[in-house]
PQR file with spaces between the fields and no chain letter, atoms N, CA, C, O and H, PARSE charges and radii, in Angstrom:
ATOM       1  N    MET     1     -58.362   70.684   12.842 -0.4000 1.5000
ATOM       2  CA   MET     1     -57.998   69.849   11.799 -0.0000 2.0000
ATOM       3  C    MET     1     -59.159   70.171   10.667  0.5500 1.7000
ATOM       4  O    MET     1     -60.339   70.258   11.006 -0.5500 1.4000
ATOM       5  N    SER     2     -58.802   70.315    9.513 -0.4000 1.5000
ATOM       6  CA   SER     2     -59.778   70.635    8.391 -0.0000 2.0000
ATOM       7  C    SER     2     -60.703   69.478    8.257  0.5500 1.7000
ATOM       8  O    SER     2     -60.463   68.394    8.790 -0.5500 1.4000
ATOM       9  H    SER     2     -57.844   70.245    9.237  0.4000 1.0000
ATOM      10  N    GLU     3     -61.754   69.714    7.546 -0.4000 1.5000
ATOM      11  CA   GLU     3     -62.873   68.651    7.222 -0.0000 2.0000
ATOM      12  C    GLU     3     -62.166   67.580    6.382  0.5500 1.7000
ATOM      13  O    GLU     3     -62.354   66.394    6.651 -0.5500 1.4000
ATOM      14  H    GLU     3     -61.949   70.594    7.113  0.4000 1.0000
ATOM      15  N    THR     4     -61.411   67.925    5.437 -0.4000 1.5000
ATOM      16  CA   THR     4     -60.703   67.024    4.473 -0.0000 2.0000
ATOM      17  C    THR     4     -59.717   66.113    5.288  0.5500 1.7000
ATOM      18  O    THR     4     -59.700   64.902    5.066 -0.5500 1.4000
ATOM      19  H    THR     4     -61.258   68.889    5.218  0.4000 1.0000
ATOM      20  N    ASP     5     -58.968   66.633    6.147 -0.4000 1.5000
ATOM      21  CA   ASP     5     -58.034   65.921    7.062 -0.0000 2.0000
ATOM      22  C    ASP     5     -58.684   64.859    7.965  0.5500 1.7000
ATOM      23  O    ASP     5     -58.186   63.760    8.206 -0.5500 1.4000
ATOM      24  H    ASP     5     -58.982   67.616    6.328  0.4000 1.0000
ATOM      25  N    GLN     6     -59.896   65.333    8.449 -0.4000 1.5000
ATOM      26  CA   GLN     6     -60.731   64.528    9.252 -0.0000 2.0000
ATOM      27  C    GLN     6     -61.197   63.321    8.435  0.5500 1.7000
ATOM      28  O    GLN     6     -61.031   62.191    8.894 -0.5500 1.4000
ATOM      29  H    GLN     6     -60.301   66.226    8.253  0.4000 1.0000
ATOM      30  N    ALA     7     -61.738   63.501    7.313 -0.4000 1.5000
ATOM      31  CA   ALA     7     -62.244   62.496    6.360 -0.0000 2.0000
ATOM      32  C    ALA     7     -61.162   61.616    6.131  0.5500 1.7000
ATOM      33  O    ALA     7     -61.415   60.416    6.243 -0.5500 1.4000
ATOM      34  H    ALA     7     -61.873   64.419    6.940  0.4000 1.0000
ATOM      35  N    PHE     8     -59.892   61.986    5.802 -0.4000 1.5000
ATOM      36  CA   PHE     8     -58.786   61.113    5.473 -0.0000 2.0000
ATOM      37  C    PHE     8     -58.493   60.223    6.755  0.5500 1.7000
ATOM      38  O    PHE     8     -58.325   59.014    6.601 -0.5500 1.4000
ATOM      39  H    PHE     8     -59.686   62.960    5.711  0.4000 1.0000
ATOM      40  N    HIS     9     -58.439   60.699    7.803 -0.4000 1.5000
ATOM      41  CA   HIS     9     -58.088   59.974    9.036 -0.0000 2.0000
ATOM      42  C    HIS     9     -59.204   58.875    9.408  0.5500 1.7000
ATOM      43  O    HIS     9     -58.925   57.869   10.061 -0.5500 1.4000
ATOM      44  H    HIS     9     -58.575   61.682    7.928  0.4000 1.0000
ATOM      45  N    LYS    10     -60.523   59.171    8.918 -0.4000 1.5000
ATOM      46  CA   LYS    10     -61.543   58.324    9.245 -0.0000 2.0000
ATOM      47  C    LYS    10     -61.715   57.277    8.149  0.5500 1.7000
ATOM      48  O    LYS    10     -62.503   56.355    8.357 -0.5500 1.4000
ATOM      49  H    LYS    10     -60.750   59.988    8.387  0.4000 1.0000
ATOM      50  N    SER    11     -61.099   57.337    7.090 -0.4000 1.5000
ATOM      51  CA   SER    11     -61.201   56.494    5.901 -0.0000 2.0000
ATOM      52  C    SER    11     -60.582   55.131    6.123  0.5500 1.7000
ATOM      53  O    SER    11     -59.780   54.972    7.044 -0.5500 1.4000
ATOM      54  H    SER    11     -60.459   58.086    6.921  0.4000 1.0000
ATOM      55  N    VAL    12     -60.897   54.212    5.372 -0.4000 1.5000
ATOM      56  CA   VAL    12     -60.239   52.956    5.483 -0.0000 2.0000
ATOM      57  C    VAL    12     -59.134   52.847    4.383  0.5500 1.7000
ATOM      58  O    VAL    12     -59.295   52.988    3.171 -0.5500 1.4000
ATOM      59  H    VAL    12     -61.548   54.340    4.624  0.4000 1.0000
ATOM      60  N    LYS    13     -57.951   52.560    5.069 -0.4000 1.5000
ATOM      61  CA   LYS    13     -56.657   52.733    4.103 -0.0000 2.0000
ATOM      62  C    LYS    13     -56.198   51.343    3.846  0.5500 1.7000
ATOM      63  O    LYS    13     -56.342   50.491    4.723 -0.5500 1.4000
ATOM      64  H    LYS    13     -57.820   52.445    6.054  0.4000 1.0000
ATOM      65  N    PRO    14     -55.621   51.039    2.627 -0.5600 1.5000
ATOM      66  CA   PRO    14     -55.185   49.692    2.499  0.2800 2.0000
ATOM      67  C    PRO    14     -54.156   49.290    3.359  0.5500 1.7000
ATOM      68  O    PRO    14     -53.366   50.117    3.815 -0.5500 1.4000
ATOM      69  N    ASP    15     -54.083   47.923    3.661 -0.4000 1.5000
ATOM      70  CA   ASP    15     -53.096   47.511    4.708 -0.0000 2.0000
ATOM      71  C    ASP    15     -52.646   46.075    4.372  0.5500 1.7000
ATOM      72  O    ASP    15     -53.448   45.310    3.836 -0.5500 1.4000
ATOM      73  H    ASP    15     -54.725   47.251    3.291  0.4000 1.0000
ATOM      74  N    TRP    16     -51.511   45.719    4.640 -0.4000 1.5000
ATOM      75  CA   TRP    16     -50.926   44.337    4.574 -0.0000 2.0000
ATOM      76  C    TRP    16     -51.005   43.605    5.825  0.5500 1.7000
ATOM      77  O    TRP    16     -50.540   44.120    6.841 -0.5500 1.4000
ATOM      78  H    TRP    16     -50.860   46.341    5.075  0.4000 1.0000
ATOM      79  N    THR    17     -51.512   42.530    5.857 -0.4000 1.5000
ATOM      80  CA   THR    17     -51.631   41.596    7.124 -0.0000 2.0000
ATOM      81  C    THR    17     -50.316   40.934    7.236  0.5500 1.7000
ATOM      82  O    THR    17     -49.486   41.084    6.339 -0.5500 1.4000
ATOM      83  H    THR    17     -51.890   42.112    5.031  0.4000 1.0000
ATOM      84  N    SER    18     -50.049   40.150    8.365 -0.4000 1.5000
ATOM      85  CA   SER    18     -48.819   39.396    8.628 -0.0000 2.0000
ATOM      86  C    SER    18     -48.766   38.223    7.612  0.5500 1.7000
ATOM      87  O    SER    18     -47.682   37.685    7.388 -0.5500 1.4000
ATOM      88  H    SER    18     -50.724   40.028    9.094  0.4000 1.0000
ATOM      89  N    ASP    19     -49.820   37.836    7.032 -0.4000 1.5000
ATOM      90  CA   ASP    19     -49.832   36.672    6.033 -0.0000 2.0000
ATOM      91  C    ASP    19     -49.720   36.983    4.772  0.5500 1.7000
ATOM      92  O    ASP    19     -49.922   36.121    3.917 -0.5500 1.4000
ATOM      93  H    ASP    19     -50.701   38.274    7.213  0.4000 1.0000
ATOM      94  N    GLY    20     -49.362   38.329    4.423 -0.4000 1.5000
ATOM      95  CA   GLY    20     -49.385   38.724    2.930 -0.0000 2.0000
ATOM      96  C    GLY    20     -50.652   39.159    2.339  0.5500 1.7000
ATOM      97  O    GLY    20     -50.672   39.472    1.149 -0.5500 1.4000
ATOM      98  H    GLY    20     -49.198   39.029    5.118  0.4000 1.0000
ATOM      99  N    THR    21     -51.750   39.211    3.081 -0.4000 1.5000
ATOM     100  CA   THR    21     -52.968   39.611    2.430 -0.0000 2.0000
ATOM     101  C    THR    21     -53.083   41.126    2.464  0.5500 1.7000
ATOM     102  O    THR    21     -52.796   41.792    3.458 -0.5500 1.4000
ATOM     103  H    THR    21     -51.734   38.957    4.048  0.4000 1.0000
ATOM     104  N    LEU    22     -53.525   41.633    1.307 -0.4000 1.5000
ATOM     105  CA   LEU    22     -53.826   43.018    1.125 -0.0000 2.0000
ATOM     106  C    LEU    22     -55.363   43.346    1.581  0.5500 1.7000
ATOM     107  O    LEU    22     -56.257   42.799    0.936 -0.5500 1.4000
ATOM     108  H    LEU    22     -53.759   41.092    0.499  0.4000 1.0000
ATOM     109  N    VAL    23     -55.670   44.113    2.539 -0.4000 1.5000
ATOM     110  CA   VAL    23     -57.010   44.435    2.912 -0.0000 2.0000
ATOM     111  C    VAL    23     -57.347   45.749    2.413  0.5500 1.7000
ATOM     112  O    VAL    23     -56.569   46.662    2.691 -0.5500 1.4000
ATOM     113  H    VAL    23     -54.943   44.557    3.063  0.4000 1.0000
ATOM     114  N    TYR    24     -58.413   46.008    1.698 -0.4000 1.5000
ATOM     115  CA   TYR    24     -58.602   47.348    1.113 -0.0000 2.0000
ATOM     116  C    TYR    24     -60.179   47.598    1.037  0.5500 1.7000
ATOM     117  O    TYR    24     -60.939   46.631    0.971 -0.5500 1.4000
ATOM     118  H    TYR    24     -59.045   45.266    1.472  0.4000 1.0000
ATOM     119  N    ALA    25     -60.609   48.772    1.046 -0.4000 1.5000
ATOM     120  CA   ALA    25     -62.020   49.165    0.878 -0.0000 2.0000
ATOM     121  C    ALA    25     -62.127   49.761   -0.547  0.5500 1.7000
ATOM     122  O    ALA    25     -61.252   50.455   -1.066 -0.5500 1.4000
ATOM     123  H    ALA    25     -59.992   49.557    1.100  0.4000 1.0000
ATOM     124  N    ILE    26     -63.313   49.406   -1.123 -0.4000 1.5000
ATOM     125  CA   ILE    26     -63.541   49.908   -2.533 -0.0000 2.0000
ATOM     126  C    ILE    26     -65.116   49.903   -2.778  0.5500 1.7000
ATOM     127  O    ILE    26     -65.857   49.187   -2.104 -0.5500 1.4000
ATOM     128  H    ILE    26     -64.023   48.843   -0.701  0.4000 1.0000
ATOM     129  N    ALA    27     -65.565   50.717   -3.747 -0.4000 1.5000
ATOM     130  CA   ALA    27     -66.913   50.754   -4.112 -0.0000 2.0000
ATOM     131  C    ALA    27     -67.448   49.361   -4.501  0.5500 1.7000
ATOM     132  O    ALA    27     -66.800   48.614   -5.234 -0.5500 1.4000
ATOM     133  H    ALA    27     -64.963   51.299   -4.294  0.4000 1.0000
ATOM     134  N    GLY    28     -68.651   49.035   -3.987 -0.4000 1.5000
ATOM     135  CA   GLY    28     -69.280   47.668   -4.239 -0.0000 2.0000
ATOM     136  C    GLY    28     -69.265   47.306   -5.692  0.5500 1.7000
ATOM     137  O    GLY    28     -69.039   46.146   -6.035 -0.5500 1.4000
ATOM     138  H    GLY    28     -69.177   49.642   -3.391  0.4000 1.0000
ATOM     139  N    ASN    29     -69.516   48.332   -6.621 -0.4000 1.5000
ATOM     140  CA   ASN    29     -69.692   47.966   -7.933 -0.0000 2.0000
ATOM     141  C    ASN    29     -68.338   47.928   -8.878  0.5500 1.7000
ATOM     142  O    ASN    29     -68.362   47.850  -10.107 -0.5500 1.4000
ATOM     143  H    ASN    29     -69.699   49.275   -6.343  0.4000 1.0000
ATOM     144  N    ALA    30     -67.161   47.999   -8.063 -0.4000 1.5000
ATOM     145  CA   ALA    30     -65.834   47.803   -8.691 -0.0000 2.0000
ATOM     146  C    ALA    30     -65.614   46.357   -9.012  0.5500 1.7000
ATOM     147  O    ALA    30     -65.965   45.447   -8.261 -0.5500 1.4000
ATOM     148  H    ALA    30     -67.142   48.062   -7.066  0.4000 1.0000
ATOM     149  N    PRO    31     -64.959   46.175  -10.277 -0.5600 1.5000
ATOM     150  CA   PRO    31     -64.730   44.715  -10.597  0.2800 2.0000
ATOM     151  C    PRO    31     -63.759   44.040   -9.542  0.5500 1.7000
ATOM     152  O    PRO    31     -62.876   44.613   -8.905 -0.5500 1.4000
ATOM     153  N    VAL    32     -64.091   42.771   -9.493 -0.4000 1.5000
ATOM     154  CA   VAL    32     -63.239   41.923   -8.616 -0.0000 2.0000
ATOM     155  C    VAL    32     -61.864   41.527   -9.311  0.5500 1.7000
ATOM     156  O    VAL    32     -61.824   41.157  -10.485 -0.5500 1.4000
ATOM     157  H    VAL    32     -64.809   42.305  -10.011  0.4000 1.0000
ATOM     158  N    LEU    33     -60.843   41.622   -8.574 -0.4000 1.5000
ATOM     159  CA   LEU    33     -59.529   41.275   -9.181 -0.0000 2.0000
ATOM     160  C    LEU    33     -59.443   39.849   -9.429  0.5500 1.7000
ATOM     161  O    LEU    33     -59.379   39.113   -8.444 -0.5500 1.4000
ATOM     162  H    LEU    33     -60.875   41.922   -7.621  0.4000 1.0000
ATOM     163  N    GLN    34     -59.431   39.311  -10.669 -0.4000 1.5000
ATOM     164  CA   GLN    34     -59.289   37.953  -11.021 -0.0000 2.0000
ATOM     165  C    GLN    34     -58.202   37.593  -11.947  0.5500 1.7000
ATOM     166  O    GLN    34     -57.825   36.421  -11.936 -0.5500 1.4000
ATOM     167  H    GLN    34     -59.483   39.909  -11.469  0.4000 1.0000
ATOM     168  N    ASP    35     -57.656   38.416  -12.728 -0.4000 1.5000
ATOM     169  CA   ASP    35     -56.536   38.157  -13.529 -0.0000 2.0000
ATOM     170  C    ASP    35     -55.365   38.989  -13.129  0.5500 1.7000
ATOM     171  O    ASP    35     -55.536   40.090  -12.606 -0.5500 1.4000
ATOM     172  H    ASP    35     -57.962   39.368  -12.737  0.4000 1.0000
ATOM     173  N    GLY    36     -54.196   38.503  -13.356 -0.4000 1.5000
ATOM     174  CA   GLY    36     -52.979   39.191  -12.945 -0.0000 2.0000
ATOM     175  C    GLY    36     -52.257   38.645  -11.814  0.5500 1.7000
ATOM     176  O    GLY    36     -52.483   37.491  -11.449 -0.5500 1.4000
ATOM     177  H    GLY    36     -54.057   37.609  -13.781  0.4000 1.0000
ATOM     178  N    VAL    37     -51.409   39.377  -11.230 -0.4000 1.5000
ATOM     179  CA   VAL    37     -50.666   38.837  -10.065 -0.0000 2.0000
ATOM     180  C    VAL    37     -51.249   39.247   -8.744  0.5500 1.7000
ATOM     181  O    VAL    37     -50.805   38.768   -7.701 -0.5500 1.4000
ATOM     182  H    VAL    37     -51.226   40.314  -11.526  0.4000 1.0000
ATOM     183  N    LEU    38     -52.180   40.073   -8.753 -0.4000 1.5000
ATOM     184  CA   LEU    38     -52.942   40.386   -7.461 -0.0000 2.0000
ATOM     185  C    LEU    38     -54.401   39.968   -7.591  0.5500 1.7000
ATOM     186  O    LEU    38     -55.070   40.540   -8.452 -0.5500 1.4000
ATOM     187  H    LEU    38     -52.541   40.463   -9.601  0.4000 1.0000
ATOM     188  N    VAL    39     -54.947   39.067   -6.859 -0.4000 1.5000
ATOM     189  CA   VAL    39     -56.352   38.477   -7.042 -0.0000 2.0000
ATOM     190  C    VAL    39     -56.959   38.487   -5.767  0.5500 1.7000
ATOM     191  O    VAL    39     -56.312   38.275   -4.742 -0.5500 1.4000
ATOM     192  H    VAL    39     -54.404   38.602   -6.160  0.4000 1.0000
ATOM     193  N    ASN    40     -58.311   38.750   -5.782 -0.4000 1.5000
ATOM     194  CA   ASN    40     -58.998   38.502   -4.442 -0.0000 2.0000
ATOM     195  C    ASN    40     -59.299   37.068   -4.315  0.5500 1.7000
ATOM     196  O    ASN    40     -59.702   36.345   -5.227 -0.5500 1.4000
ATOM     197  H    ASN    40     -58.836   38.922   -6.615  0.4000 1.0000
ATOM     198  N    TYR    41     -59.049   36.700   -3.012 -0.4000 1.5000
ATOM     199  CA   TYR    41     -59.167   35.301   -2.551 -0.0000 2.0000
ATOM     200  C    TYR    41     -60.148   34.852   -1.561  0.5500 1.7000
ATOM     201  O    TYR    41     -60.338   33.665   -1.293 -0.5500 1.4000
ATOM     202  H    TYR    41     -58.722   37.288   -2.272  0.4000 1.0000
ATOM     203  N    LYS    42     -60.774   35.851   -1.017 -0.4000 1.5000
ATOM     204  CA   LYS    42     -61.870   35.615    0.024 -0.0000 2.0000
ATOM     205  C    LYS    42     -63.158   36.459   -0.397  0.5500 1.7000
ATOM     206  O    LYS    42     -63.147   37.349   -1.248 -0.5500 1.4000
ATOM     207  H    LYS    42     -60.619   36.815   -1.234  0.4000 1.0000
ATOM     208  N    LYS    43     -64.186   36.070    0.279 -0.4000 1.5000
ATOM     209  CA   LYS    43     -65.435   36.891   -0.055 -0.0000 2.0000
ATOM     210  C    LYS    43     -65.210   38.223    0.604  0.5500 1.7000
ATOM     211  O    LYS    43     -64.462   38.314    1.578 -0.5500 1.4000
ATOM     212  H    LYS    43     -64.195   35.348    0.971  0.4000 1.0000
ATOM     213  N    SER    44     -65.869   39.308    0.072 -0.4000 1.5000
ATOM     214  CA   SER    44     -65.984   40.585    0.634 -0.0000 2.0000
ATOM     215  C    SER    44     -66.664   40.776    1.631  0.5500 1.7000
ATOM     216  O    SER    44     -67.613   40.015    1.817 -0.5500 1.4000
ATOM     217  H    SER    44     -66.476   39.234   -0.719  0.4000 1.0000
ATOM     218  N    VAL    45     -66.418   41.761    2.507 -0.4000 1.5000
ATOM     219  CA   VAL    45     -67.170   42.091    3.581 -0.0000 2.0000
ATOM     220  C    VAL    45     -68.027   43.341    3.080  0.5500 1.7000
ATOM     221  O    VAL    45     -67.456   44.411    2.867 -0.5500 1.4000
ATOM     222  H    VAL    45     -65.646   42.379    2.356  0.4000 1.0000
ATOM     223  N    VAL    46     -69.282   43.210    2.909 -0.4000 1.5000
ATOM     224  CA   VAL    46     -70.177   44.143    2.305 -0.0000 2.0000
ATOM     225  C    VAL    46     -70.837   45.328    3.225  0.5500 1.7000
ATOM     226  O    VAL    46     -71.541   44.995    4.179 -0.5500 1.4000
ATOM     227  H    VAL    46     -69.746   42.341    3.082  0.4000 1.0000
ATOM     228  N    SER    47     -70.641   46.502    2.980 -0.4000 1.5000
ATOM     229  CA   SER    47     -71.200   47.513    3.846 -0.0000 2.0000
ATOM     230  C    SER    47     -72.124   48.402    3.067  0.5500 1.7000
ATOM     231  O    SER    47     -72.301   48.115    1.883 -0.5500 1.4000
ATOM     232  H    SER    47     -70.069   46.772    2.205  0.4000 1.0000
ATOM     233  N    GLU    48     -72.684   49.353    3.531 -0.4000 1.5000
ATOM     234  CA   GLU    48     -73.550   50.225    2.913 -0.0000 2.0000
ATOM     235  C    GLU    48     -72.912   51.153    1.945  0.5500 1.7000
ATOM     236  O    GLU    48     -73.508   51.479    0.919 -0.5500 1.4000
ATOM     237  H    GLU    48     -72.540   49.587    4.493  0.4000 1.0000
ATOM     238  N    SER    49     -71.618   51.630    2.258 -0.4000 1.5000
ATOM     239  CA   SER    49     -71.039   52.545    1.282 -0.0000 2.0000
ATOM     240  C    SER    49     -69.798   51.976    0.603  0.5500 1.7000
ATOM     241  O    SER    49     -69.427   52.505   -0.445 -0.5500 1.4000
ATOM     242  H    SER    49     -71.135   51.365    3.092  0.4000 1.0000
ATOM     243  N    LYS    50     -69.054   50.833    1.163 -0.4000 1.5000
ATOM     244  CA   LYS    50     -67.826   50.272    0.545 -0.0000 2.0000
ATOM     245  C    LYS    50     -67.915   48.754    0.913  0.5500 1.7000
ATOM     246  O    LYS    50     -68.609   48.293    1.819 -0.5500 1.4000
ATOM     247  H    LYS    50     -69.356   50.403    2.014  0.4000 1.0000
ATOM     248  N    ASP    51     -67.132   48.074    0.098 -0.4000 1.5000
ATOM     249  CA   ASP    51     -66.880   46.691    0.345 -0.0000 2.0000
ATOM     250  C    ASP    51     -65.359   46.578    0.855  0.5500 1.7000
ATOM     251  O    ASP    51     -64.445   47.276    0.417 -0.5500 1.4000
ATOM     252  H    ASP    51     -66.568   48.447   -0.638  0.4000 1.0000
ATOM     253  N    VAL    52     -65.243   45.700    1.740 -0.4000 1.5000
ATOM     254  CA   VAL    52     -63.792   45.465    2.230 -0.0000 2.0000
ATOM     255  C    VAL    52     -63.428   44.174    1.546  0.5500 1.7000
ATOM     256  O    VAL    52     -64.130   43.170    1.669 -0.5500 1.4000
ATOM     257  H    VAL    52     -65.985   45.132    2.096  0.4000 1.0000
ATOM     258  N    ARG    53     -62.343   44.205    0.836 -0.4000 1.5000
ATOM     259  CA   ARG    53     -61.785   43.126    0.052 -0.0000 2.0000
ATOM     260  C    ARG    53     -60.483   42.693    0.532  0.5500 1.7000
ATOM     261  O    ARG    53     -59.728   43.403    1.195 -0.5500 1.4000
ATOM     262  H    ARG    53     -61.773   45.020    0.737  0.4000 1.0000
ATOM     263  N    PHE    54     -60.224   41.351    0.126 -0.4000 1.5000
ATOM     264  CA   PHE    54     -58.947   40.696    0.585 -0.0000 2.0000
ATOM     265  C    PHE    54     -58.259   40.140   -0.700  0.5500 1.7000
ATOM     266  O    PHE    54     -58.832   39.361   -1.463 -0.5500 1.4000
ATOM     267  H    PHE    54     -60.837   40.774   -0.412  0.4000 1.0000
ATOM     268  N    ALA    55     -57.068   40.568   -0.871 -0.4000 1.5000
ATOM     269  CA   ALA    55     -56.308   40.062   -2.125 -0.0000 2.0000
ATOM     270  C    ALA    55     -54.929   39.576   -1.745  0.5500 1.7000
ATOM     271  O    ALA    55     -54.383   39.925   -0.698 -0.5500 1.4000
ATOM     272  H    ALA    55     -56.603   41.201   -0.252  0.4000 1.0000
ATOM     273  N    ARG    56     -54.372   38.743   -2.646 -0.4000 1.5000
ATOM     274  CA   ARG    56     -53.136   38.077   -2.371 -0.0000 2.0000
ATOM     275  C    ARG    56     -52.376   38.249   -3.797  0.5500 1.7000
ATOM     276  O    ARG    56     -53.003   38.369   -4.850 -0.5500 1.4000
ATOM     277  H    ARG    56     -54.815   38.460   -3.496  0.4000 1.0000
ATOM     278  N    PHE    57     -50.858   38.247   -3.714 -0.4000 1.5000
ATOM     279  CA   PHE    57     -50.139   38.151   -4.889 -0.0000 2.0000
ATOM     280  C    PHE    57     -50.073   36.615   -5.326  0.5500 1.7000
ATOM     281  O    PHE    57     -49.853   35.700   -4.532 -0.5500 1.4000
ATOM     282  H    PHE    57     -50.349   38.149   -2.859  0.4000 1.0000
ATOM     283  N    ILE    58     -50.275   36.472   -6.572 -0.4000 1.5000
ATOM     284  CA   ILE    58     -50.325   35.089   -7.219 -0.0000 2.0000
ATOM     285  C    ILE    58     -48.854   35.132   -8.027  0.5500 1.7000
ATOM     286  O    ILE    58     -48.707   35.974   -8.913 -0.5500 1.4000
ATOM     287  H    ILE    58     -50.454   37.216   -7.216  0.4000 1.0000
ATOM     288  N    PRO    59     -47.881   34.296   -7.731 -0.5600 1.5000
ATOM     289  CA   PRO    59     -46.673   34.404   -8.595  0.2800 2.0000
ATOM     290  C    PRO    59     -46.975   33.902   -9.987  0.5500 1.7000
ATOM     291  O    PRO    59     -47.714   32.942  -10.208 -0.5500 1.4000
ATOM     292  N    ALA    60     -46.335   34.638  -10.942 -0.4000 1.5000
ATOM     293  CA   ALA    60     -46.529   34.291  -12.299 -0.0000 2.0000
ATOM     294  C    ALA    60     -45.773   33.108  -12.685  0.5500 1.7000
ATOM     295  O    ALA    60     -44.641   32.934  -12.233 -0.5500 1.4000
ATOM     296  H    ALA    60     -45.735   35.417  -10.763  0.4000 1.0000
ATOM     297  N    ALA    61     -46.355   32.222  -13.548 -0.4000 1.5000
ATOM     298  CA   ALA    61     -45.687   31.100  -13.916 -0.0000 2.0000
ATOM     299  C    ALA    61     -44.370   31.114  -14.684  0.5500 1.7000
ATOM     300  O    ALA    61     -43.637   30.128  -14.756 -0.5500 1.4000
ATOM     301  H    ALA    61     -47.274   32.363  -13.915  0.4000 1.0000
ATOM     302  N    ASP    62     -44.106   32.331  -15.271 -0.4000 1.5000
ATOM     303  CA   ASP    62     -42.995   32.525  -16.147 -0.0000 2.0000
ATOM     304  C    ASP    62     -41.967   33.559  -15.457  0.5500 1.7000
ATOM     305  O    ASP    62     -41.110   34.073  -16.176 -0.5500 1.4000
ATOM     306  H    ASP    62     -44.702   33.132  -15.212  0.4000 1.0000
ATOM     307  N    VAL    63     -42.022   33.858  -14.175 -0.4000 1.5000
ATOM     308  CA   VAL    63     -41.176   34.765  -13.520 -0.0000 2.0000
ATOM     309  C    VAL    63     -39.707   34.244  -13.567  0.5500 1.7000
ATOM     310  O    VAL    63     -38.795   35.021  -13.849 -0.5500 1.4000
ATOM     311  H    VAL    63     -42.718   33.440  -13.592  0.4000 1.0000
ATOM     312  N    SER    64     -39.482   32.954  -13.296 -0.4000 1.5000
ATOM     313  CA   SER    64     -38.072   32.523  -13.272 -0.0000 2.0000
ATOM     314  C    SER    64     -37.481   32.540  -14.719  0.5500 1.7000
ATOM     315  O    SER    64     -36.286   32.754  -14.918 -0.5500 1.4000
ATOM     316  H    SER    64     -40.223   32.323  -13.067  0.4000 1.0000
ATOM     317  N    MET    65     -38.357   32.308  -15.692 -0.4000 1.5000
ATOM     318  CA   MET    65     -37.828   32.384  -17.167 -0.0000 2.0000
ATOM     319  C    MET    65     -37.413   33.827  -17.404  0.5500 1.7000
ATOM     320  O    MET    65     -36.321   34.066  -17.920 -0.5500 1.4000
ATOM     321  H    MET    65     -39.329   32.134  -15.531  0.4000 1.0000
ATOM     322  N    VAL    66     -38.249   34.800  -17.044 -0.4000 1.5000
ATOM     323  CA   VAL    66     -37.923   36.160  -17.390 -0.0000 2.0000
ATOM     324  C    VAL    66     -36.602   36.616  -16.568  0.5500 1.7000
ATOM     325  O    VAL    66     -35.769   37.358  -17.088 -0.5500 1.4000
ATOM     326  H    VAL    66     -39.136   34.607  -16.626  0.4000 1.0000
ATOM     327  N    CYS    67     -36.472   36.130  -15.275 -0.4000 1.5000
ATOM     328  CA   CYS    67     -35.131   36.553  -14.617 -0.0000 2.0000
ATOM     329  C    CYS    67     -34.001   35.860  -15.374  0.5500 1.7000
ATOM     330  O    CYS    67     -32.999   36.548  -15.569 -0.5500 1.4000
ATOM     331  H    CYS    67     -37.149   35.528  -14.852  0.4000 1.0000
ATOM     332  N    THR    68     -34.003   34.627  -15.825 -0.4000 1.5000
ATOM     333  CA   THR    68     -33.042   33.935  -16.394 -0.0000 2.0000
ATOM     334  C    THR    68     -32.642   34.600  -17.817  0.5500 1.7000
ATOM     335  O    THR    68     -31.473   34.669  -18.196 -0.5500 1.4000
ATOM     336  H    THR    68     -34.817   34.068  -15.666  0.4000 1.0000
ATOM     337  N    THR    69     -33.672   35.050  -18.512 -0.4000 1.5000
ATOM     338  CA   THR    69     -33.439   35.677  -19.844 -0.0000 2.0000
ATOM     339  C    THR    69     -32.708   37.004  -19.629  0.5500 1.7000
ATOM     340  O    THR    69     -31.800   37.323  -20.397 -0.5500 1.4000
ATOM     341  H    THR    69     -34.622   34.994  -18.204  0.4000 1.0000
ATOM     342  N    VAL    70     -33.093   37.825  -18.559 -0.4000 1.5000
ATOM     343  CA   VAL    70     -32.346   38.997  -18.351 -0.0000 2.0000
ATOM     344  C    VAL    70     -30.982   38.839  -17.886  0.5500 1.7000
ATOM     345  O    VAL    70     -30.135   39.654  -18.252 -0.5500 1.4000
ATOM     346  H    VAL    70     -33.830   37.566  -17.935  0.4000 1.0000
ATOM     347  N    GLU    71     -30.692   37.920  -17.153 -0.4000 1.5000
ATOM     348  CA   GLU    71     -29.326   37.580  -16.556 -0.0000 2.0000
ATOM     349  C    GLU    71     -28.412   37.130  -17.794  0.5500 1.7000
ATOM     350  O    GLU    71     -27.246   37.513  -17.884 -0.5500 1.4000
ATOM     351  H    GLU    71     -31.379   37.257  -16.856  0.4000 1.0000
ATOM     352  N    LYS    72     -28.973   36.349  -18.677 -0.4000 1.5000
ATOM     353  CA   LYS    72     -28.159   35.846  -19.896 -0.0000 2.0000
ATOM     354  C    LYS    72     -27.680   37.147  -20.679  0.5500 1.7000
ATOM     355  O    LYS    72     -26.502   37.319  -20.993 -0.5500 1.4000
ATOM     356  H    LYS    72     -29.920   36.037  -18.604  0.4000 1.0000
ATOM     357  N    HIS    73     -28.683   38.030  -20.961 -0.4000 1.5000
ATOM     358  CA   HIS    73     -28.340   39.194  -21.837 -0.0000 2.0000
ATOM     359  C    HIS    73     -27.815   40.303  -21.054  0.5500 1.7000
ATOM     360  O    HIS    73     -27.720   41.402  -21.600 -0.5500 1.4000
ATOM     361  H    HIS    73     -29.640   37.890  -20.707  0.4000 1.0000
ATOM     362  N    ALA    74     -27.431   40.137  -19.737 -0.4000 1.5000
ATOM     363  CA   ALA    74     -27.015   41.462  -19.031 -0.0000 2.0000
ATOM     364  C    ALA    74     -25.736   41.859  -19.544  0.5500 1.7000
ATOM     365  O    ALA    74     -25.438   43.041  -19.377 -0.5500 1.4000
ATOM     366  H    ALA    74     -27.508   39.244  -19.293  0.4000 1.0000
ATOM     367  N    ASP    75     -24.808   41.011  -20.214 -0.4000 1.5000
ATOM     368  CA   ASP    75     -23.514   41.452  -20.759 -0.0000 2.0000
ATOM     369  C    ASP    75     -23.783   42.271  -21.949  0.5500 1.7000
ATOM     370  O    ASP    75     -22.776   42.834  -22.378 -0.5500 1.4000
ATOM     371  H    ASP    75     -25.051   40.050  -20.350  0.4000 1.0000
ATOM     372  N    ILE    76     -24.878   42.491  -22.602 -0.4000 1.5000
ATOM     373  CA   ILE    76     -25.289   43.289  -23.656 -0.0000 2.0000
ATOM     374  C    ILE    76     -25.356   44.813  -23.273  0.5500 1.7000
ATOM     375  O    ILE    76     -24.971   45.717  -24.015 -0.5500 1.4000
ATOM     376  H    ILE    76     -25.696   42.034  -22.253  0.4000 1.0000
ATOM     377  N    ILE    77     -25.874   44.977  -22.062 -0.4000 1.5000
ATOM     378  CA   ILE    77     -26.095   46.347  -21.498 -0.0000 2.0000
ATOM     379  C    ILE    77     -24.929   47.071  -21.358  0.5500 1.7000
ATOM     380  O    ILE    77     -24.964   48.215  -20.905 -0.5500 1.4000
ATOM     381  H    ILE    77     -26.187   44.243  -21.459  0.4000 1.0000
């Protein structure tokens, strides 16, 4: 196996847990996800080379309004 392939297999890959949490590794100086639909919700696990972070989807307040608007105008398309 090539050196690149070995590095890939040893790397931390993002993964979803059974409760809907995204677990991912990122450089420690990367900004924390605070705005948007995906936000960090627990403290990071800090290591020497990367931080392991935990994020969850936050439903947007206006999602149902957008769906309703699209449905109303579907006959235009």
